[in-house]
C-alpha positions as CSV (number, residue, x, y, z in Angstrom):
1,M,114.2,-193.4,13.2
2,T,116.1,-196.6,13.5
3,A,113.1,-198.5,14.6
4,I,111.3,-197.1,11.3
5,I,114.2,-198.5,9.2
6,R,114.2,-201.9,11.1
7,N,110.4,-202.3,10.2
8,Y,110.8,-201.4,6.6
9,C,113.9,-203.8,6.4
10,K,111.5,-206.7,7.7
11,L,108.9,-205.8,4.9
12,V,111.3,-206.0,2.0
13,P,112.1,-209.6,1.7
14,R,108.6,-210.6,2.1
15,F,107.7,-209.0,-1.2
16,S,110.8,-210.5,-2.9
17,I,110.0,-214.2,-2.1
18,K,106.2,-214.3,-2.3
19,K,105.0,-215.8,-5.8
20,K,101.5,-214.7,-7.0
21,T,100.0,-215.2,-10.2
22,S,98.1,-212.4,-12.7
23,Q,99.2,-208.7,-12.2
24,K,100.3,-208.9,-8.6
25,P,104.1,-209.6,-9.0
26,M,104.2,-206.5,-10.8
27,K,102.6,-204.5,-8.0
28,N,104.8,-206.3,-5.4
29,R,108.0,-205.3,-7.5
30,N,106.6,-201.6,-7.6
31,L,106.2,-201.9,-3.9
32,Y,109.6,-203.3,-3.4
33,Q,111.3,-200.5,-5.4
34,F,109.3,-197.8,-3.5
35,Y,110.6,-199.1,0.0
36,L,114.1,-199.3,-1.5
37,I,113.8,-195.8,-2.5
38,F,112.3,-194.7,0.8
39,L,114.8,-196.6,3.0
40,G,117.7,-194.8,0.9
41,L,116.3,-191.3,1.5
42,I,115.9,-192.1,5.3
43,L,119.6,-193.2,5.4
44,S,120.8,-190.3,3.5
45,V,119.2,-187.9,6.0
46,I,120.5,-189.9,9.0
47,S,124.0,-189.9,7.5
48,C,123.7,-186.0,7.0
49,D,122.3,-185.5,10.3
50,Q,125.2,-187.6,11.9
51,A,127.8,-185.5,9.6
52,K,127.2,-182.5,11.7
53,E,128.7,-182.6,15.1
54,K,126.7,-181.3,17.8
55,V,129.0,-179.0,19.9
56,K,128.1,-177.3,23.1
57,I,129.9,-173.9,23.5
58,N,132.1,-174.0,26.6
59,E,133.9,-170.8,27.0
60,N,135.4,-171.6,30.3
61,N,138.1,-174.0,28.6
62,N,138.3,-172.0,25.3
63,E,141.0,-169.2,25.2
64,F,140.0,-166.3,23.0
65,I,141.7,-163.2,21.6
66,T,139.6,-160.0,21.2
67,S,140.8,-157.9,18.4
68,V,138.9,-154.6,19.1
69,K,140.9,-151.7,20.4
70,Y,138.9,-148.4,19.9
71,A,135.3,-149.1,19.0
72,K,132.9,-149.4,21.9
73,G,129.7,-150.8,20.0
74,F,131.0,-154.2,19.0
75,D,133.7,-156.9,19.8
76,V,135.2,-159.9,17.8
77,Q,136.2,-162.6,20.0
78,L,138.4,-165.3,18.4
79,Y,137.9,-168.7,19.9
80,K,139.3,-172.1,18.9
81,G,136.8,-173.3,16.2
82,Y,134.5,-170.2,15.9
83,T,134.2,-166.7,16.3
84,K,131.9,-164.8,18.4
85,L,130.6,-161.4,17.2
86,I,128.9,-159.2,19.8
87,I,127.0,-156.0,19.0
88,K,126.9,-154.0,22.2
89,S,125.2,-150.9,20.7
90,P,123.1,-152.1,18.1
91,Y,121.0,-148.7,18.4
92,P,120.9,-145.9,20.7
93,D,120.4,-146.6,24.4
94,A,119.9,-150.4,23.7
95,K,119.7,-152.6,26.7
96,Q,120.5,-155.9,25.2
97,Y,123.5,-157.1,23.1
98,Q,123.2,-159.1,20.1
99,E,125.5,-162.3,20.1
100,F,126.4,-164.4,16.9
101,I,128.5,-167.5,16.4
102,L,130.5,-167.4,13.2
103,V,131.4,-170.8,12.1
104,S,133.3,-171.7,9.0
105,D,132.9,-175.3,9.1
106,R,129.6,-176.2,8.0
107,K,129.6,-179.7,9.5
108,V,129.7,-178.2,13.1
109,D,126.5,-177.2,14.7
110,F,126.6,-175.2,17.9
111,E,123.6,-175.8,20.0
112,G,121.4,-173.2,21.3
113,S,123.2,-170.2,19.5
114,N,122.5,-167.5,16.8
115,K,124.7,-169.3,14.3
116,I,125.8,-167.6,10.9
117,Y,128.0,-169.9,8.8
118,V,131.1,-167.8,7.2
119,P,132.5,-166.6,4.8
120,V,128.9,-164.8,4.0
121,K,128.3,-165.1,0.3
122,K,125.2,-163.0,-0.1
123,M,124.7,-159.8,2.0
124,V,122.0,-157.2,2.0
125,A,123.4,-153.7,3.6
126,T,121.5,-150.7,4.5
127,S,123.9,-147.8,4.9
128,T,126.4,-146.1,2.4
129,T,129.1,-146.5,4.9
130,H,128.8,-150.3,4.8
131,I,129.9,-150.3,1.0
132,P,133.3,-149.0,1.3
133,M,134.1,-151.6,4.0
134,I,132.8,-154.3,1.9
135,E,134.6,-153.3,-1.2
136,I,137.9,-152.7,0.5
137,L,137.7,-156.5,1.8
138,D,137.2,-157.4,-1.8
139,E,133.8,-158.6,-1.3
140,T,132.0,-156.2,-3.8
141,N,130.1,-159.1,-5.5
142,S,128.5,-160.4,-2.1
143,L,126.3,-157.3,-1.9
144,I,123.0,-158.2,-3.4
145,G,120.5,-155.7,-2.1
146,F,120.3,-152.1,-0.8
147,P,117.7,-149.6,0.0
148,T,117.4,-146.5,-2.1
149,T,120.5,-147.1,-4.3
150,D,120.4,-143.7,-5.5
151,Y,122.3,-142.7,-2.7
152,I,125.4,-144.8,-3.1
153,S,128.5,-143.1,-4.5
154,S,130.8,-146.0,-5.2
155,K,131.6,-146.5,-9.1
156,K,131.9,-150.3,-8.7
157,T,128.6,-150.9,-6.6
158,V,126.6,-148.4,-8.9
159,A,127.8,-150.3,-11.8
160,R,126.6,-153.4,-10.3
161,V,123.2,-151.7,-9.5
162,R,122.8,-150.9,-13.2
163,N,123.5,-154.4,-14.2
164,G,120.7,-155.8,-11.9
165,E,123.2,-157.4,-9.8
166,V,122.4,-155.2,-6.6
167,K,118.7,-154.8,-6.2
168,D,117.0,-151.8,-4.9
169,L,114.9,-152.6,-1.7
170,G,113.0,-149.3,-1.8
171,N,112.9,-146.9,1.1
172,E,115.3,-147.7,4.1
173,Q,112.5,-147.3,6.6
174,D,110.1,-149.5,4.7
175,F,112.0,-152.2,2.9
176,N,110.2,-154.2,0.2
177,T,110.6,-157.4,2.2
178,E,109.4,-159.5,-0.8
179,V,112.1,-158.7,-3.1
180,L,114.5,-159.0,0.0
181,I,113.5,-162.4,1.0
182,S,113.4,-163.6,-2.6
183,L,117.0,-162.7,-2.8
184,Q,117.5,-165.4,0.0
185,P,120.6,-163.4,1.7
186,D,122.9,-165.1,4.2
187,I,122.4,-162.1,6.5
188,M,121.1,-158.6,6.3
189,V,123.4,-155.9,8.0
190,A,121.1,-153.2,9.3
191,F,121.0,-150.0,11.2
192,S,118.4,-148.8,13.4
193,M,117.4,-145.5,15.2
194,G,115.5,-147.6,18.1
195,K,114.5,-151.1,19.0
196,S,113.9,-153.1,15.9
197,G,110.2,-153.5,15.0
198,K,108.0,-155.9,13.1
199,L,110.0,-155.2,9.7
200,Y,113.1,-156.9,11.1
201,Q,111.4,-159.6,13.0
202,N,109.6,-160.5,9.6
203,I,112.8,-160.9,8.0
204,E,114.2,-163.1,10.7
205,K,111.2,-165.4,10.7
206,N,112.3,-166.2,7.0
207,G,115.6,-167.5,8.3
208,I,117.5,-164.4,7.6
209,P,119.8,-163.3,10.3
210,V,119.6,-159.5,10.9
211,V,122.8,-158.0,12.2
212,F,122.8,-154.4,13.4
213,N,125.7,-152.4,12.6
214,G,126.2,-149.4,15.1
215,D,129.3,-147.6,13.5
216,W,127.5,-144.3,13.3
217,L,127.2,-144.4,17.3
218,E,131.0,-144.4,17.8
219,D,132.4,-141.2,19.4
220,S,136.0,-141.5,18.0
221,P,137.2,-141.6,14.3
222,L,139.3,-144.7,14.9
223,G,136.4,-146.2,16.5
224,R,134.2,-145.7,13.5
225,A,137.0,-146.9,11.2
226,E,137.6,-150.2,13.2
227,W,134.1,-151.5,12.1
228,I,136.1,-153.0,9.3
229,K,136.8,-155.7,11.6
230,F,133.0,-156.3,11.9
231,F,132.9,-157.0,8.0
232,G,136.3,-158.9,8.3
233,A,134.5,-161.4,10.9
234,L,131.3,-161.8,8.6
235,F,133.5,-162.5,5.6
236,N,136.1,-164.7,7.5
237,K,138.6,-162.1,6.6
238,N,139.7,-161.2,10.3
239,E,143.6,-161.0,9.4
240,E,142.8,-158.8,6.4
241,A,140.6,-156.4,8.3
242,D,143.1,-156.0,11.0
243,S,145.8,-155.3,8.5
244,I,143.7,-152.7,6.7
245,F,142.8,-151.0,10.2
246,K,146.3,-151.0,11.4
247,A,147.5,-148.9,8.2
248,I,144.7,-146.5,8.8
249,E,145.6,-146.4,12.5
250,Q,149.1,-145.6,11.9
251,D,148.4,-142.9,9.4
252,Y,146.0,-141.3,11.6
253,L,148.3,-141.1,14.6
254,E,151.2,-139.8,12.5
255,A,149.0,-137.1,11.2
256,K,147.8,-136.4,14.9
257,K,151.4,-136.1,15.9
258,I,152.4,-133.6,13.1
259,A,149.1,-131.4,14.1
260,L,150.8,-131.1,17.5
261,Q,153.6,-129.3,16.2
262,A,151.4,-126.1,15.5
263,K,151.8,-123.1,17.8
264,I,148.3,-121.6,17.3
265,K,145.0,-123.4,17.8
266,P,142.6,-121.7,15.5
267,T,139.0,-121.5,16.6
268,I,136.6,-123.5,14.6
269,M,132.8,-122.9,13.8
270,S,130.8,-125.8,12.1
271,G,127.3,-126.7,10.6
272,V,124.4,-124.7,8.8
273,L,120.9,-123.6,9.3
274,F,118.3,-126.3,8.8
275,K,114.6,-125.2,9.0
276,D,115.8,-122.2,10.9
277,K,117.7,-124.3,13.5
278,W,121.6,-124.6,13.3
279,N,123.0,-128.2,13.3
280,L,126.4,-128.7,14.5
281,P,128.5,-131.5,16.0
282,A,128.2,-131.9,19.8
283,G,131.3,-131.9,21.9
284,E,131.6,-135.7,22.3
285,S,131.0,-136.6,18.8
286,F,133.6,-138.1,16.4
287,T,133.6,-134.9,14.4
288,A,134.6,-132.8,17.5
289,Q,137.3,-135.3,18.2
290,L,138.7,-134.9,14.7
291,Y,138.8,-131.1,15.3
292,K,140.7,-131.9,18.7
293,D,143.2,-134.2,16.9
294,A,143.6,-131.6,14.1
295,N,144.9,-129.3,17.2
296,T,142.0,-126.7,16.9
297,D,139.8,-125.0,19.3
298,Y,136.3,-126.2,18.5
299,L,134.0,-123.8,20.0
300,W,131.3,-126.4,21.3
301,K,133.9,-128.8,22.6
302,T,132.5,-128.9,26.1
303,S,129.0,-129.5,24.9
304,S,127.7,-133.0,25.9
305,G,126.3,-135.6,23.4
306,Q,127.7,-137.6,20.7
307,G,125.2,-136.5,17.9
308,S,124.2,-133.0,16.8
309,L,123.4,-129.9,18.8
310,I,120.2,-127.9,17.6
311,L,120.7,-124.1,18.2
312,S,119.2,-120.9,17.3
313,F,121.0,-118.8,14.9
314,E,121.5,-116.0,17.4
315,S,123.3,-118.4,19.9
316,V,125.7,-119.3,17.0
317,F,126.4,-116.0,15.9
318,E,127.1,-114.8,19.3
319,K,129.7,-117.4,20.0
320,A,131.2,-118.0,16.5
321,K,130.8,-114.6,14.8
322,K,134.7,-114.0,15.1
323,A,135.7,-117.6,14.6
324,D,138.9,-118.2,12.5
325,Y,137.5,-121.1,10.3
326,W,134.1,-122.5,9.4
327,I,134.4,-126.2,8.6
328,G,131.4,-128.4,7.4
329,S,129.2,-125.8,5.6
330,G,126.6,-128.4,4.6
331,Y,126.1,-129.0,0.9
332,Y,126.9,-125.6,-0.1
333,T,130.1,-125.2,-2.5
334,T,130.1,-121.5,-3.4
335,L,129.8,-118.5,-1.3
336,E,126.9,-117.4,-3.6
337,E,125.0,-120.5,-2.8
338,L,125.6,-119.8,1.0
339,E,124.3,-116.2,0.6
340,S,121.4,-117.1,-1.3
341,A,120.4,-119.6,1.4
342,N,120.5,-117.0,4.3
343,M,121.9,-113.6,3.8
344,H,123.0,-113.6,7.4
345,Y,125.6,-115.9,6.8
346,Q,127.6,-112.8,5.6
347,E,128.0,-111.5,9.1
348,F,130.4,-114.1,10.1
349,E,134.0,-113.2,10.1
350,T,134.7,-116.4,8.3
351,Y,132.7,-115.2,5.2
352,K,134.6,-111.9,5.1
353,T,137.9,-113.7,5.1
354,K,136.7,-116.5,2.9
355,Q,137.6,-119.3,5.3
356,I,134.6,-121.5,4.9
357,Y,135.0,-125.0,3.9
358,S,132.7,-127.9,2.8
359,F,133.0,-131.8,2.6
360,S,131.0,-131.7,-0.6
361,K,134.1,-131.6,-3.0
362,R,133.4,-135.0,-4.4
363,R,130.1,-136.1,-5.7
364,S,128.9,-139.3,-7.3
365,E,126.8,-139.2,-10.5
366,N,123.7,-139.3,-8.8
367,G,124.7,-136.3,-6.4
368,G,125.7,-138.2,-3.4
369,V,128.5,-136.7,-1.4
370,E,131.3,-139.0,-1.1
371,Y,132.7,-137.9,2.3
372,F,129.6,-139.4,4.0
373,E,130.2,-142.7,2.5
374,F,133.9,-143.1,2.6
375,G,134.9,-140.7,5.3
376,P,134.2,-142.9,8.3
377,L,136.7,-145.5,6.9
378,R,139.3,-143.0,6.0
379,P,139.6,-140.8,9.0
380,H,143.3,-140.4,8.4
381,I,142.5,-138.7,5.1
382,V,139.9,-136.5,6.8
383,L,142.3,-135.3,9.6
384,K,145.1,-134.6,7.0
385,D,142.5,-132.6,5.1
386,L,141.7,-130.7,8.4
387,I,145.5,-130.1,9.1
388,K,146.0,-128.8,5.6
389,V,143.3,-126.2,6.0
390,V,144.0,-124.8,9.5
391,H,147.8,-125.5,9.7
392,P,149.0,-125.4,6.0
393,E,152.7,-125.1,6.8
394,L,152.5,-128.5,8.4
395,L,151.7,-130.4,5.2
396,P,153.1,-128.2,2.5
397,T,152.7,-130.7,-0.4
398,Y,149.4,-132.4,0.6
399,E,146.2,-131.7,-1.4
400,P,142.9,-132.2,0.5
401,Y,140.9,-135.0,-0.6
402,F,137.5,-134.3,0.7
403,L,137.6,-130.6,2.0
404,Q,137.2,-127.6,-0.4
405,R,137.0,-123.8,0.3
406,L,134.0,-121.9,-0.8
407,E,134.7,-119.3,-3.5
């Protein structure tokens, strides 16, 4: 590049001192102006390139602080001059991590790394659980795209959808990539049930980093809530995210201590039939952990798995027919709805004692259940709801936020 400039510098004076007759001087002046402009552009490019400091990551001589305590699926490592965001579990049984270098100084360019400049100003999210974390960090206006916006419960974000500030990207498994790319987001926060395919690869080819969020894979309530730090890193609000989580953690642990005061552990059944199969939380799931922390005896606590168990009605009835409480009765909100869905539900003792509870108390205008959107960030509230239901004497003045009894 320097040689090119040197050559053009040699050419410039020739056109300024040669004197010709007729129209040639005008042509020479035009050429002179052209080369001056071209030279200026080259110098501008060089100065911009030199302005970005090329830095090689050397972690051996760079102390860092990790801020993640409960979550197993990601880590935020705070180094001097940058932050490393590591996604350990981008999807179930993933064998490779995702690693990103988050840089706040746009004059610094880390070589050979997946780089994201922070704070992120324009984001596409893909799960309703992402929205409360974005909002609580006061970054609502950063969300510009979302698949199937009808599922959103948040009033703030619903209003932005109506105003056209958040674009509907279509079905979550088949994004309208043309609309997404036209939005030119800084990043896309995605979730996946398996290895990312052509859809995400196409988005990345267009210069949009795809960062996977595996909050739903966590097996502890506090682990799920801690993904607030994932968004805190992306918005360059690590301190704010850490402060929010500490408040959640403190409230949760205090509620857990209160639950330990109960003298009786009531038995808990959960779930409902779906297409002739009963779906309920597995023993290693975050829901099972909530039941444990509420000081209850969840009847499937010894089962393996972090997701759901799919069982027959007969097997569930045999084990849970005399359970004390039925927590999480799907979308049903009345005993009449439950009975209409399947008359055999009446055979459980919980139906006879009217101790059946649903998380469907709060719904958005579109019918979305708020619990599924806000619950992961508010495990302290969910835990207190459970304690109020099964140990009402421990929280005499508390009013459940998510849970309601079927009448």
